[in-house]
N, C-alpha and C positions, 0 to 999 in steps of 0.2 A: 331366851325367852319363847316360846311356844305359841307356834302360828294361831291358837284363837286369841291366845294374848292380843298378837299384834288382829289379827281383824277387827276386836273391840275397839282398837282404836283409830279403826278407820271412817271415813265420813266421804258419803259419796264416792264409793271404791279407792280412795287416796289415804296416804295418812292424815292426823288429824293436826298431827304439825307444821302442813302444809297450807293450812289454812292461818295458821297466824302465819304464816312466812310470807304469804299471799295479803292479809292487811296492813303487815309491818312494812312491806313495800311499798306498795300501794300507797300509805302517807308520806312514806321516804319517798317516794317520785311525784306525789304532790305539792312537796316544797320544790324539788328540785326542777323540775318543769313551770312550777308556776312563777321562780325566781326566771329560770332562764328566758321563759316567755315575754316574758317582760325588759329583759333584758340590753336586747339591741336599739328598744323606744325608749328609754330613761337614758343610755347613754348620748341616740343622737338628738332626743328633743330636752331633756333635762341637761346636760352638761354639755351637752351642741358637739358630743365629736363627729370627725367627720366617717363617713360609710368606713373607708379602710381602718381608721383608727379603731372602730369600732370591734368590725370584722378581724381585726388581726388581738383584741383585747377580747372577746371570746373564744378563739380559734386558740388561745397561749391557757385559757383559766380552763376550756373545756380536754383541752388536750391534757391538763394537767390533772384534771378527774379521775381522766382513766387509767393515766399513767402510775399512778401512785397505786392504783391498788395489787401490782406488780410488785410491791415493798409488804404493801398490809395484807397481802395474799401468803406473802413468805413470813412475816411475823406468828400470821396464825395457824400456820402451817408447823413452822416450828417449835413457837409459845403460847403462844394466849389459847388459840383455839377457836374457832370457829363465835361460838356466842358470846365469849368476851370479850371480844374483836367488834362484832355487832354490838353490843350497849356502848364500846368506849367511842367507836365514830358515832355514834345514835347522838350523843351527851353533844359530839362537836359541833355535828353539823345542825343542831340546837341551839347553840352559841352564835356559831356562823349566820341562821337566819336572823336571829336576832339584832346584830351588828346590822343586817341588810334595814332594817326598817327605819337608818338614820338617815335621812335624805339630804339633809341639811339645804344653803340655798342655791335656787336656779341659775344657771352662767349665764351671760348679759355677752354681746355680741355692740361695738362703739360703731358708729360710723365708717369708720376706718377702715373696719374686721378686726380689731383685734378680742378675742375672746378673754375674759375671763370666767376663773371658774371657782368655786370654795375647796379647793386644797387639801382641807382638812376635812368636810366631807366625801371628796372622793380618798386619801389614805384609809380612812374608817371604812370604806367601800372594797377596795383590796384587799383590808386584813382580811374581814368577813367572807372574804372568797377565797382567801387562804386557809381558813378552818371548815369551812367548805370542801375544800381537796382535801382534808384529813380525815374530813369523816369520811367523806366517799371512800376515802381511801381503803379506811377498814369493814365499811359496812358493806360496798356491794358487791363486792367479787365475791365475800365471804359468803354473804347469805345466799346465793347462789352455789356454792360452792356445800351450804347446808343442806340445801333442796338435796341436791343431786345425794348426799347419805342418808337421805329417806327415804332411797331405794335400794335393793340388793340389785350385785349385778344379775344381766341380763333379762332384769324383769321388765316386760314390757310399756308398763304405763309410764315409765321414765320419759321418755318424750310428751305424754299429754301434761303429765306435772308439770316439766319446766313450759307446754306450752297456755295451763292453764294462770302458770305462777304470772307470768310472762302479759296474762291479761290482767293480774292484779298490777301490775306497774302500767300499764295502759289506762287502765278506771282511773288511775289517780293522776295521768296527764288529764284523762278527759274533764277532770273534775278540777285541775287546776288552772286550764288553761281557758273555762269559762269562768272561772270563783276570781281568782288573782287579777288575770287580766280588767276581769269589768269593773275591781276594787280600784285597782294601778288605777287605771283611767279615768276613773268616773271619782273617787276619793282622795285619788293622791297615792306616789307611787312607793309610801310608806307602809301602808295599807297594804298593796298588794304584796311587797315582800314581807311584812308583818301576819299575811293569812298564811305564806309559805312555810313559816318559823311554828306558826300552831300547828298545822298538819305535821310539820315533823316530831313532834310532840308526841300527838298522839301515839304517830307510828313508833316512838320510843316504849311507851306506856304498855301497847298494845304486845311488844317482844315480852319485855318483860314479864309482865302478867304473865305469858304461858308458855314460861318455862318449861313446866311439867311435863306438856304434850309434848317433849321435845324425847324426855324420854333418857337424856342420858345423850344425846349425839348433838356434836357440835364441842364437846369437856377439851381442852388440853392433854394430848399424848403423853406428854409428859408433867401432871404438875408439880413436882417435885421442883422441877428447874426455874419454873413463877418464885419459890418459895428462898429460893438461895440468893446470897448478895454479893451484887459488884456495886465496890465504890460506898458500901456502908448504906445501900439504899436494894430493899431487895427487887427482882430482876423484873417486877410484873410494874413496878411502880417505875420503874427504872424506864421503863420501854414507854411507859407513857408519860411523863417527864419530856424526853428526846423526843416522841414525836408529838406535843405540844408546842413544845421547843422552831421543830421543824416546820410550825407555819410560818415564822418569821425570816426563813428561806421563800416559803412560797409569796409571801406578800408581796418580794421583791421581785420573782420570775413575772409573777402576772403583769407587771409595771413593762417589762421585757421580752419583746414575743424572739428575738431571735437566742437569746438565752435558753430559750424553751425550745425550738428549735436543733440548734445541738446538742442538748439534753434526751432528747426524743433519740437519737441519734447515736448516741453513746448507750441511751436504756435499751434500745434494742441489738445492740450489735451484744450486750451484756450478755443481756436474755438468749439470743443466739448462740452464743459458744458457750453457755450455761446449759441447754438444753442438746447440744451436741456433745458437751464429755456426759451429763447421765447418762443420752441415751447410747454412748460407745462404750461406757465404764460399769453399769450400773441395769444397763436389762439385758435379759436375752430377746431374739431373733426375733418373737412375736409382738412384743411389746416396746422393741425398735421401731419397729415398722410402724405402728400405728401411733407411737408419740410422731415419723415423722410424717403421717399422712393428718395429722390434727395440726401442727405445721406450719404445713402448707395450704391448708383449707383455713385458718388464721390470717395469716398473707393475704387472700383474695378477698378476707372482707374491709379491707382499707378502700377496697375503691370503692365499694359499698355503701359505705357509710360516710365518705366523702360525698357523694354526690347525695343520699338522705337529706343531709344535714346543713345541705342549704334551706330548709324549712326556718330554721331560726337565724339564719341574717340573709342574704339574698330572698329568699322567697317573705320569708315575714317581710320585708322593705319592698317586694313584689306585690305585696296585698294591700299594704300602705297606701304607695303610690300609682295603682298603675289599676288596679281591679277595684269594678264597679261593686263596691259593697253595700248596695242597699238594695233590701226586698220588704218589700208590702207596707214603703214607706221608715221601716227601720232600717239601720245603717249596722252593720255587724262590725267590730273592732278589727285590726287590723291581725293582732295576735289570736284570738278566736278561732281563725280558721284553724291552727294547730290541733283545735280541738276535735276536728275531722280525719286526723291521722290516727287519735286514740280512739275513737268512735269504729273507725271501719275492723280496729284491732277488736275491741268488746263484741260485737258486729260476729267478726270472724274467726275468731280465736277458737272458739268451739267448733267451731266445722273442721276447721284443720283439724283441730284435736283427734276429732273424731276419728278422719280421712284419713290422717295414718295409721289409725288404728286398721282402721278399715279395710284397708289393701292388705295388710298384710305382709304376705312375699311380692306382693308387685309394688309392695310401698317405695321409693324412688330414694337411690342412695343420698346419702352427705350431699356428695360432688354434684348432681344432679340438681339437688332445692338449690344450692350455693349459683349454680351459674342459669337457673330463672330465675333468680331474686334481680340478679344483674339484667337480664333482660327486659324485667318487668321497669327497674328503676329507670333505664334509659329509658320506657318508650314513657314513663309521667313526665319526663322532659319532654320528649316529641309532642305531646297534646300541650306543652306551653305555648312550643313552636307552635302548634296552629291557632292556637287559642288568639295571640299575638298576629298573626298573619291574618285571621279573620275579623279582628275589631277595630277597623279601619280607620281613623282618624279620633275614635273614642275610644272607654273603655275597654280594659278586658270583662269579659262577661266568667262570672263568678265560679260557672260551672266546671272550667275548663283547669281550672286551680282546684276542684274538689278532684276531679278526674284524677290527676297528678297522687295526691294525696289519698286518692282511692291502691291507683296500682303501686305505689310506692309502701303503703300496708301491704299486700301480697304478695312484692318482696322482703321485708319487713319480715313476715309470718313465715319465710320459706326458709329464712337464714336465722333470724337471729334466735328463738328456740332450739328449734334443731340445732343451733352452733353451741348455745350455751351445754344442749347435754351431747353432742359429743365430744366436751369437754370433760365433763366428767368419767363418760362411757371410755376416751380412748386416756388418758391419763395415768400416767402410772399413781398407786395410791396414795405416794409421799409425797406427791408435788401438786397436787389435786389444786391446792390453794395458789401454788404459783401459777400453773399454767392456768388459769382462769385469768390471773393477773396475768397474763400472757393478751391473752383475751381480748383484756381492757385496753394494754399497750399498743395493739394496734389500731382499739378503736381509738387510742388517743390520737396517732398519727395522721389518723382518718380525720380528725376535728380538727388539724393542724393547717394539713392539704384543703379544705374545706373552704377553711376562713379564705385561704390563699386562689381558690376559685373565685369566691364570693367577690373578691375585690374586683371580678374581671366586670363585673357588673356593676359595681359602686357607679356612686354619679356625685357631682361636685354639687356640694349645701354649703361651701366657705363665706356666700351672700348671704346667708341665712332662710332663705326661701325654701318652697317646692320646687324640683326640680320642674323643667316641659314633660311635660305626660311624652311626646315622642322621645324624645329626647331620651328616657325615663325608657321607653321599649327599646328600643336600638341598644341601649345596653349591655339588653336579658338575647336579642339575637346574635 
């Protein structure tokens, strides 16, 4: 295709397809973050889970959500292509979110402290989570990889494009943490979770309707392979069948956090061995050095995300129990404070996108940006410690949590969109999807570690009452 033809397919200096992917991911993240923002409250308030059990369940679920893209990326690389994988993932996500809308009966606690839960509702809940895990596995890594395919090697717009794409993620998160949380806490959990499902449906429709703008990007590398039969079934349909069946495995895993822990260790070891094997046997010196550098950067993301992801567990409960959430007579829902992270991304993403391009040759390298991210996330928690120390016997002023989210957001913008860009830039062409999956596997490990860290701040709520304010404060210090 000629340069003139390519220019005709641009919008605001970027390929038009970027904006189809922008809105697809926006709606997918609307569904994901809308559900996630409600999850710890749904578990601890409605099903009367302890902080510890709720944190570990969320950690196991979130770990699987980010680990499975290793498999989804590999399948897309070798067989389906990015486009088909995204469509299949979207369908699974819609089904999962529909299941989440069934809440069943609230748990009850007897005078002796015995808790009775609606086990049928819980099993439907666990299975719905498993469908979402499969869906994210096929969609998340591959839509990011497809963004990378829109830019030629060496295109200076790549980092800017990924930052804009990342802004779409956070626009979805911003809307979700306002709308889904409000619906869930005002009208019932099923309304909040149901709204998340509607958002995912919009995302799927957006992607399918914008197929022409992809201009052939993301199609299977060897389409003939999908037409061949194995066990009397076309390979493409066999992939779908096995993937749907895998939800039964994840259904059990989300209920057993120790299995998730061991699985992450095995998956990490296997991925590392494959990377070493591929680097030694398939790559020249320059490509090998790039892959090694990328692997080191991915390892360091674990620390950042283990701290950052406290937002959905310990910081969510912090906002609920310790924070003064009243302003001008209106009480903000605890989960709605998550919208500040997304709001800051929306406001700052264009600034960072402009900054990386404007700096040109003075642009800090990826390693420096990662270091800045770690410093900022640490400062964010420092602001919370200061806020608790200054609160005396009362609740903590909301400005301290808002400041924490501001600092964490700046760190996120230094690391995540730049990291996604580095994956597509430094990965060998044949394993871009796999390496994007490894990026999310590192995030998966950090999610599980995050749940363990969150339990340090857990408070005993076994008596069915809100924890003592000062006791809750001490748990965070």
